[in-house]
C-alpha positions as a LaTeX table, in Angstrom:
\begin{tabular}{lrrr}
\hline
Residue & $x$ (\AA) & $y$ (\AA) & $z$ (\AA) \\
\hline
Unk1 & $-16.74$ & 150.54 & 135.09 \\
Unk2 & $-19.43$ & 150.62 & 132.43 \\
Unk3 & $-18.64$ & 153.36 & 129.92 \\
Unk4 & $-21.47$ & 155.76 & 129.19 \\
Unk5 & $-21.37$ & 157.67 & 125.89 \\
Unk6 & $-20.71$ & 161.37 & 126.36 \\
Unk7 & $-20.11$ & 161.01 & 130.09 \\
Unk8 & $-16.59$ & 161.33 & 131.51 \\
Unk9 & $-15.34$ & 159.21 & 134.37 \\
Unk10 & $-13.83$ & 161.06 & 137.33 \\
Unk11 & $-11.71$ & 159.65 & 140.16 \\
Unk12 & $-10.53$ & 160.63 & 143.62 \\
Unk13 & $-7.35$ & 161.89 & 141.93 \\
Unk14 & $-9.03$ & 164.32 & 139.50 \\
Unk15 & $-12.33$ & 165.13 & 141.28 \\
Unk16 & $-11.12$ & 168.54 & 142.46 \\
Unk17 & $-9.93$ & 169.50 & 138.97 \\
Unk18 & $-12.86$ & 168.05 & 137.00 \\
Unk19 & $-15.77$ & 168.84 & 139.35 \\
Unk20 & $-14.83$ & 171.36 & 142.05 \\
Unk21 & $-12.86$ & 173.51 & 139.59 \\
Unk22 & $-15.30$ & 173.22 & 136.67 \\
Unk23 & $-16.69$ & 176.39 & 135.10 \\
Unk24 & $-20.05$ & 174.79 & 134.32 \\
Unk25 & $-22.34$ & 173.16 & 136.88 \\
Unk26 & $-21.49$ & 169.44 & 137.11 \\
Unk27 & $-23.90$ & 166.52 & 137.50 \\
Unk28 & $-22.03$ & 163.68 & 139.20 \\
Unk29 & $-23.45$ & 160.17 & 139.25 \\
Unk30 & $-21.97$ & 158.10 & 142.06 \\
Unk31 & $-22.26$ & 154.64 & 140.54 \\
Unk32 & $-21.12$ & 151.01 & 140.79 \\
Unk33 & $-20.83$ & 148.11 & 138.35 \\
Unk34 & $-22.89$ & 145.86 & 140.64 \\
Unk35 & $-25.84$ & 148.29 & 140.74 \\
Unk36 & $-28.65$ & 147.49 & 138.22 \\
Unk37 & $-30.39$ & 150.91 & 138.61 \\
Unk38 & $-27.03$ & 152.56 & 137.85 \\
Unk39 & $-26.83$ & 150.63 & 134.57 \\
Unk40 & $-30.40$ & 151.74 & 133.73 \\
Unk41 & $-29.25$ & 155.37 & 134.10 \\
Unk42 & $-26.55$ & 155.05 & 131.43 \\
Unk43 & $-28.75$ & 156.01 & 128.45 \\
Unk44 & $-30.44$ & 158.73 & 130.51 \\
Unk45 & $-27.09$ & 160.30 & 131.42 \\
Unk46 & $-25.91$ & 160.09 & 127.79 \\
Unk47 & $-29.07$ & 161.89 & 126.66 \\
Unk48 & $-28.74$ & 164.57 & 129.36 \\
Unk49 & $-25.07$ & 165.10 & 128.45 \\
Unk50 & $-26.01$ & 165.45 & 124.77 \\
Unk51 & $-28.92$ & 167.84 & 125.40 \\
Unk52 & $-27.45$ & 169.96 & 128.17 \\
Unk53 & $-23.75$ & 169.82 & 127.28 \\
Unk54 & $-23.46$ & 173.58 & 126.82 \\
Unk55 & $-24.77$ & 174.36 & 130.31 \\
Unk56 & $-23.95$ & 171.21 & 132.26 \\
Unk57 & $-21.03$ & 168.81 & 132.57 \\
Unk58 & $-22.04$ & 165.20 & 133.28 \\
Unk59 & $-19.59$ & 162.78 & 134.93 \\
Unk60 & $-19.59$ & 159.44 & 136.72 \\
Unk61 & $-17.61$ & 158.33 & 139.75 \\
Unk62 & $-17.19$ & 154.62 & 140.58 \\
Unk63 & $-17.75$ & 154.32 & 144.34 \\
Unk64 & $-15.81$ & 151.07 & 144.64 \\
Unk65 & $-12.57$ & 152.48 & 143.23 \\
Unk66 & $-12.93$ & 156.02 & 144.64 \\
Unk67 & $-13.71$ & 155.70 & 148.37 \\
Unk68 & $-12.27$ & 159.09 & 149.38 \\
Unk69 & $-14.72$ & 161.18 & 147.35 \\
Unk70 & $-17.60$ & 158.80 & 148.09 \\
Unk71 & $-17.00$ & 159.11 & 151.84 \\
Unk72 & $-16.34$ & 162.85 & 151.72 \\
Unk73 & $-19.87$ & 163.43 & 150.38 \\
Unk74 & $-21.42$ & 160.71 & 152.57 \\
Unk75 & $-22.77$ & 158.76 & 149.61 \\
Unk76 & $-24.47$ & 155.60 & 150.88 \\
Unk77 & $-26.87$ & 154.55 & 148.11 \\
Unk78 & $-26.37$ & 153.99 & 144.37 \\
Unk79 & $-27.04$ & 155.74 & 142.20 \\
Unk80 & $-26.67$ & 159.07 & 143.95 \\
Unk81 & $-26.69$ & 162.19 & 141.79 \\
Unk82 & $-25.15$ & 165.44 & 142.98 \\
Unk83 & $-25.06$ & 168.76 & 141.20 \\
Unk84 & $-22.00$ & 170.87 & 141.98 \\
Unk85 & $-21.93$ & 174.59 & 141.20 \\
Unk86 & $-18.95$ & 176.83 & 141.96 \\
Unk87 & $-17.30$ & 173.91 & 143.75 \\
Unk88 & $-20.19$ & 173.26 & 146.13 \\
Unk89 & $-22.84$ & 170.49 & 146.10 \\
Unk90 & $-26.15$ & 172.32 & 145.57 \\
Unk91 & $-28.50$ & 169.37 & 145.00 \\
Unk92 & $-28.51$ & 165.67 & 145.81 \\
Unk93 & $-30.88$ & 162.96 & 144.57 \\
Unk94 & $-30.88$ & 159.22 & 145.24 \\
Unk95 & $-32.17$ & 156.50 & 142.94 \\
Unk96 & $-32.82$ & 155.94 & 139.26 \\
Unk97 & $-35.29$ & 158.26 & 137.58 \\
Unk98 & $-36.57$ & 158.97 & 134.05 \\
Unk99 & $-34.80$ & 161.64 & 132.03 \\
Unk100 & $-37.70$ & 164.10 & 132.20 \\
Unk101 & $-37.75$ & 163.98 & 136.01 \\
Unk102 & $-33.96$ & 164.26 & 136.26 \\
Unk103 & $-33.97$ & 167.32 & 134.00 \\
Unk104 & $-36.79$ & 168.90 & 136.03 \\
Unk105 & $-34.92$ & 168.30 & 139.26 \\
Unk106 & $-31.64$ & 169.78 & 138.06 \\
Unk107 & $-33.20$ & 172.67 & 136.11 \\
Unk108 & $-33.66$ & 174.71 & 139.30 \\
Unk109 & $-29.91$ & 174.69 & 140.01 \\
Unk110 & $-28.60$ & 175.24 & 136.47 \\
\hline
\end{tabular}
């Protein structure tokens, strides 16, 4: 998987610990190496993680190597972004977007 600066990678094995059990809201990008829009989102996610790190945890999950979590949340398109708060998905967005729009969309659930 493509490493994104400031963004942790989560897996089926640690999703419950890292996302469901997190104290902060968590922005999860469901991503894949073969997905060009996912690669475009790398710098955007790094910037969001840097700017919002005190109020938001940003992680990525590779759909190809983590089918259980991908299927559990019925993720069909890449990239899909989900915001989890208190262990529950509270917002879902599909497709690449500029940083400003992503921040606007998640601001209502932070």
